[in-house]
N, C-alpha and C positions, 0 to 999 in steps of 0.2 A: 662352399656358402661358412661366412664366419658365423659361430654358435658363440652365442652367452648366455653363463649360467645365472640364473641371482641368486647372489648369497646367503642363502638359508642358514638359521642358526642348525647348532648341534642336534643330532639326532636326538637327545632327550630334549631338548628346548623342542621339535618335531610333535612329542607325542603328545604334549600337553593340549588340553581343549584351547582355541585361540582361533581369531578373523582368519576367515581365507583373503588370502591377496592375489589379484591378477599382475601377476607380473610383463606383461609381452613386451610391455612400452622400456623395456629393460635393456630388451639387443639394439632401441632406437638410441638411446645413449653410449652404447657402445661403440656402435655404426656410426655415431655423430662426433662420438671422439677421436676413432682411427681417421676418421673425415679431416678431421683439423688437423691432426697429428700428421696426416700425407703432408697435407697444404701449406703448413708453415711447422715444420721440423727444428727452427732453430727456436720456436720460440717454447719446447718443450724445457729447457732449462731455466723458463723463467716461472714456472706453477712452485709456488710457496706450498711447503709440507709444516709446516711451523703453524702453533695456534695464531688467529688474525685476530684475536681477543683476550679477554682477562677472563673472563665469566668465570663462574664458577661449577667446579664440576662435580656429578655423582652418578650413584648408580642405580638408576629407578625401577632397571628390571632385573635386578640379582634374585629375587625369590622365581625367576622364570627359568633362571640359570644363564643369564643374559650379564658377562661380567665387565661388562666396557662401562668407558665411563659416558655421560653424554653432560650437553648444558641444557637448561630449561628454554627454547624459543622466546624472545620478549612478549609478554605479557599473555603466554601460551598456559599457563594453569589456571587464567579468565576470572582471577580472584583482585584482582588490580585494575588498574587505567586497562583500556582497550585503546591506550592513544598507538596509532597507526596497523591498527586492523581493520582493515575493507569491509565491513557486512550488508548485504545484498539480501532482496527476495524471503523476506522474514527472518533471518537469522539475526541472534538475540544471544545474550549470555541469557540464564534459568540458575533457578535453586536446583543444588543437586551436584556431585562431584563423584568420580573416580573413587570407591573404595579404601586399595590400597594405601594413600597418603605417599607418593611414587615421588612430591616435590618434600615430603620429612613429616607432614601431617595432613591429615584429610581435610579438604579443600569445603566449599559449600557452595562451592558453583561451576559449570560447564558449560559450553557452545551448543544451542539449540538449532539446527540445519536441518525445515521445513523440504517439503519435496522441493528442487527448482533451485534453493535457497544453497548463498555462496557465502565463503568467509577468504579473505586473503590476509596472510599475517606480516607485520613489518617486515622489511630485508636485515640481511641480519648477514655476518661479512662470513663465508664459506671458502675455502680454499683446498689443497687432495686432501687435506688431511680431515677432515668433511666427507666420508665417504655416503652415508646415510642419515635415516631418523625415524624414530619412535613414537606414537601416540596412544592416548586409551579411546576406544570408541566401545558406541551399544545403539542400538536402534531402539526405536520410539513406535515404535508401528513393526507390518508383515515388511519381508524384501525389503529392507533398509540398503541401499547400496551406495559407498562416497566416491566421485573421480576425487584423486589429487594429483594436482603437479606441481613442479619448481617451476617458479620466474623468477630468469636470473633478470638483471641491467647490466649488458656489458656496454663497450665502444662499440657496438656493433647495432644497440639495440636492445630492446625485451625481445627475451625469445620463453618462450613457454611450454616445456617437455612434462607430457601425458605419464606419470611416473607407478602408478594401478589404479583397479576398483577394487575396494575394500566390502566384500558383504559382510554385512554386521550379525551377529549375532545378540539373544535378550540380556544378555547381562555385560555388567563392561571386562576388557577383556583387551589388551594388550595388542597391537596388530605386530605383524613379521618388522623384521629392519627394511625399510624402502631406501632406493639409492637418491641421492641429492643429484648426482650428474655431479659433485665438484671439479673432474678433473678437467671436466668439457668447458666447465665455469671459468674456473682456472686458465683454460689454455687462453678461450675470446675475451677474455681481461687481459689478460697479461702475468697474470698470479695469483688475485684477490676479486672473486668476487662476490655480488650483495645478490641475493637471493630472498624471494619469501615463498609460501606453501600456502599453497589454494586448494581448500576442500569447497566441493559442489554436492551436494543431496541429490544423485541421480534417480533413485526412484525411495519412497517411504522416507518417515522421519528422521533421525537422525541425531546423539550428540557426542562427544567430542571434546579431550582431557587432556590435558599438563603434555604436552607435546617437545619431544628432546630429539635434540641434533647430538649426532656419537661424531667429535671431532679426534678419534682415533686413528691413526690409519692404518690399518690391517698388515 
């Protein structure tokens, strides 16, 4: 049986207190990638590994031992326009931001997700160079959990893949890296794909802020 290991950060990063991420869906991404590769071997050469845009990069998770460079998802700091975001079930921007200033300065807002609420980010381009993403989150009550999905728009239609459930803590913390499935998206689209991130509050009320995509190939 094929086994896939989720790419956790170095041991020193795991020792710090952080959110607990359930990553069973990562094996689904790997299995789907193998299926597509075996079905369309000629498309493997079509996967782009260069940056698909010219967005500014930073190291927002440096204090947690993550040296990788990231780009901010459009509107992912919830400070300016939320154009392109789809909010439902009571999801809304509220006062209060993650306190670390991951975008360069401490913001004034974040996104509130009451139980059952959902938020879908604007589309952003990804390819094989965009393997993971991270964001900040906290609970607004007891036993809060957020389901995270990647939603691809490809030539075959919309493909939605669950990547994990985040069990939230009572204070702002960065999540562990979560897979975008960008290799799968690149294969399905013949190179560069368009992807959105969906956040759904399964239990309790939660807050999310400063969502970053890692564009660097491991």
